[in-house]
C-alpha positions as CSV (number, residue, x, y, z in Angstrom):
1,M,-67.8,72.8,-155.5
2,G,-64.3,73.6,-154.3
3,N,-61.1,74.4,-156.3
4,L,-57.7,72.9,-156.1
5,N,-54.5,74.4,-157.5
6,K,-51.6,72.2,-156.6
7,V,-48.6,71.1,-158.6
8,M,-46.1,68.3,-157.7
9,L,-43.1,67.9,-160.0
10,I,-39.9,65.9,-160.0
11,G,-37.4,67.1,-162.6
12,R,-34.2,69.0,-163.2
13,L,-33.1,72.6,-163.4
14,T,-32.4,73.7,-166.9
15,R,-30.3,76.7,-165.8
16,D,-28.8,78.2,-162.7
17,P,-31.3,80.2,-160.7
18,E,-31.5,83.9,-161.2
19,V,-32.1,85.6,-157.8
20,T,-33.5,89.1,-157.7
21,E,-33.7,91.2,-154.6
22,F,-36.5,93.8,-154.1
23,K,-36.1,97.3,-152.5
24,N,-38.1,96.1,-149.5
25,G,-35.6,93.2,-148.9
26,G,-37.7,90.5,-150.4
27,K,-36.2,88.0,-153.0
28,V,-37.4,85.9,-155.8
29,A,-35.5,83.1,-157.6
30,N,-36.5,82.4,-161.2
31,L,-35.9,78.8,-162.2
32,G,-35.9,77.0,-165.5
33,F,-37.3,73.4,-165.0
34,A,-37.9,70.4,-167.1
35,V,-39.9,67.2,-166.6
36,H,-40.4,64.3,-169.0
37,N,-43.6,62.7,-170.3
38,R,-43.3,59.2,-171.7
39,R,-45.2,58.3,-174.8
40,K,-45.1,55.5,-177.3
41,N,-44.0,56.4,-180.8
42,A,-46.7,55.1,-183.1
43,Q,-44.3,54.5,-186.0
44,T,-41.4,52.7,-184.2
45,G,-43.3,51.3,-181.2
46,E,-40.5,52.6,-178.9
47,W,-41.1,54.5,-175.7
48,E,-39.8,58.1,-175.9
49,E,-39.4,60.8,-173.3
50,T,-40.8,64.2,-174.3
51,P,-39.5,67.2,-172.3
52,V,-41.9,69.7,-170.8
53,W,-40.2,73.0,-170.1
54,L,-41.6,75.1,-167.1
55,N,-40.8,78.4,-165.4
56,L,-40.8,78.4,-161.6
57,K,-40.6,81.3,-159.1
58,A,-39.6,80.8,-155.5
59,Y,-40.2,83.8,-153.1
60,N,-39.0,84.7,-149.7
61,H,-42.4,85.2,-148.2
62,E,-42.9,84.9,-144.5
63,P,-40.2,84.8,-141.8
64,G,-38.4,81.4,-141.7
65,R,-39.7,80.5,-145.2
66,K,-36.8,81.5,-147.4
67,L,-37.5,79.6,-150.6
68,A,-35.6,82.1,-152.8
69,D,-32.5,81.7,-150.7
70,L,-32.9,77.9,-150.8
71,A,-33.5,77.8,-154.5
72,G,-30.5,80.0,-155.0
73,L,-28.3,77.2,-153.7
74,L,-29.3,75.0,-156.6
75,K,-27.4,74.5,-159.9
76,K,-28.3,73.6,-163.4
77,G,-28.9,69.8,-163.7
78,R,-29.9,69.3,-160.0
79,Q,-32.9,67.0,-159.6
80,V,-35.5,68.4,-157.2
81,F,-39.0,67.7,-156.0
82,V,-41.2,70.8,-156.1
83,E,-44.6,71.5,-154.7
84,G,-46.4,74.6,-155.7
85,H,-49.4,76.2,-157.4
86,L,-50.1,77.7,-160.9
87,V,-50.2,81.5,-161.4
88,L,-51.0,83.3,-164.6
89,E,-49.0,86.5,-164.7
90,Q,-50.4,89.2,-167.1
91,W,-48.9,92.5,-168.1
92,D,-48.9,95.1,-170.8
93,G,-45.6,95.6,-172.7
94,K,-43.9,98.9,-172.1
95,E,-42.5,99.1,-175.6
96,D,-45.0,97.1,-177.8
97,K,-48.1,98.0,-175.7
98,Q,-49.3,94.5,-176.3
99,H,-51.0,92.4,-173.6
100,H,-48.8,89.5,-172.5
101,S,-49.4,86.5,-170.2
102,K,-47.3,83.6,-169.0
103,L,-48.0,80.6,-166.8
104,F,-45.7,80.0,-163.8
105,V,-45.4,77.5,-161.0
106,Y,-45.0,79.4,-157.7
107,V,-42.9,77.2,-155.4
108,D,-44.4,76.3,-152.0
109,S,-41.7,73.8,-151.1
110,V,-38.6,72.3,-152.6
111,E,-36.7,69.1,-151.7
112,F,-33.3,68.2,-153.1
113,L,-33.1,64.8,-154.7
114,G,-30.3,62.6,-156.1
115,E,-26.7,63.5,-156.0
116,K,-25.4,67.0,-156.3
117,P,-24.1,67.5,-159.9
118,R,-20.3,67.2,-160.0
119,E,-18.2,70.2,-160.7
120,A,-14.7,70.1,-162.3
121,G,-12.2,68.6,-159.8
122,D,-14.8,66.8,-157.7
123,P,-14.1,63.1,-157.1
124,A,-16.3,60.7,-158.9
125,P,-19.4,59.5,-157.1
126,G,-18.6,56.4,-155.1
127,A,-14.9,56.9,-155.4
128,A,-13.1,54.8,-153.0
129,D,-10.7,56.3,-150.4
130,H,-7.7,54.2,-151.5
131,A,-5.0,54.6,-154.1
132,P,-5.7,53.7,-157.7
133,G,-4.9,50.1,-158.3
134,E,-5.2,49.2,-154.6
135,H,-7.9,46.6,-154.1
136,V,-9.5,45.0,-151.1
137,A,-7.7,41.7,-151.9
138,D,-4.4,43.6,-151.6
139,A,-5.2,44.6,-148.0
140,G,-4.4,41.2,-146.6
141,W,-8.0,40.3,-145.6
142,P,-9.0,36.7,-146.3
143,E,-11.5,36.4,-149.1
144,E,-14.9,35.2,-148.1
145,Q,-16.4,32.3,-150.1
146,A,-19.7,33.2,-151.6
147,P,-22.5,31.2,-150.0
148,K,-23.7,28.3,-152.1
149,T,-27.3,28.6,-153.3
150,A,-29.6,25.7,-153.1
151,K,-31.0,24.5,-156.4
152,A,-34.7,25.0,-156.6
153,G,-36.3,21.8,-157.6
154,R,-39.1,19.4,-156.8
155,R,-38.7,16.6,-154.3
156,K,-40.3,13.3,-155.0
């Protein structure tokens, strides 16, 4: 029987990426990521979204595949689609000499979704390119009549 280790997620970054460069020129971007699971509250009967917090790593591996550079362009709050695989990292602590382990999603591809989060001074999404208070009706164009809809009914 074969094995499959594939993760597909749509969620948002919980912090700006932290990009680290290695001595050999390689890079890794560490990403905080959150997705939501929906569940029904047994007491209230209301649907709730429960966050799942994940740690992702995006590496610059082979030539032309610069995932760390791409991930470094992202900002906190940005919605992305990520494909990757699970990796359990294990190490012994330098100070406490304890064995540690942490589960990561290693990013194989990333796709930007939704609108880029706004920064201070950016125009509002969908902001019109006309002066405040200026409306289409003020432009001198004739108003179009809305088409009349036929009433649905039964003919005898």
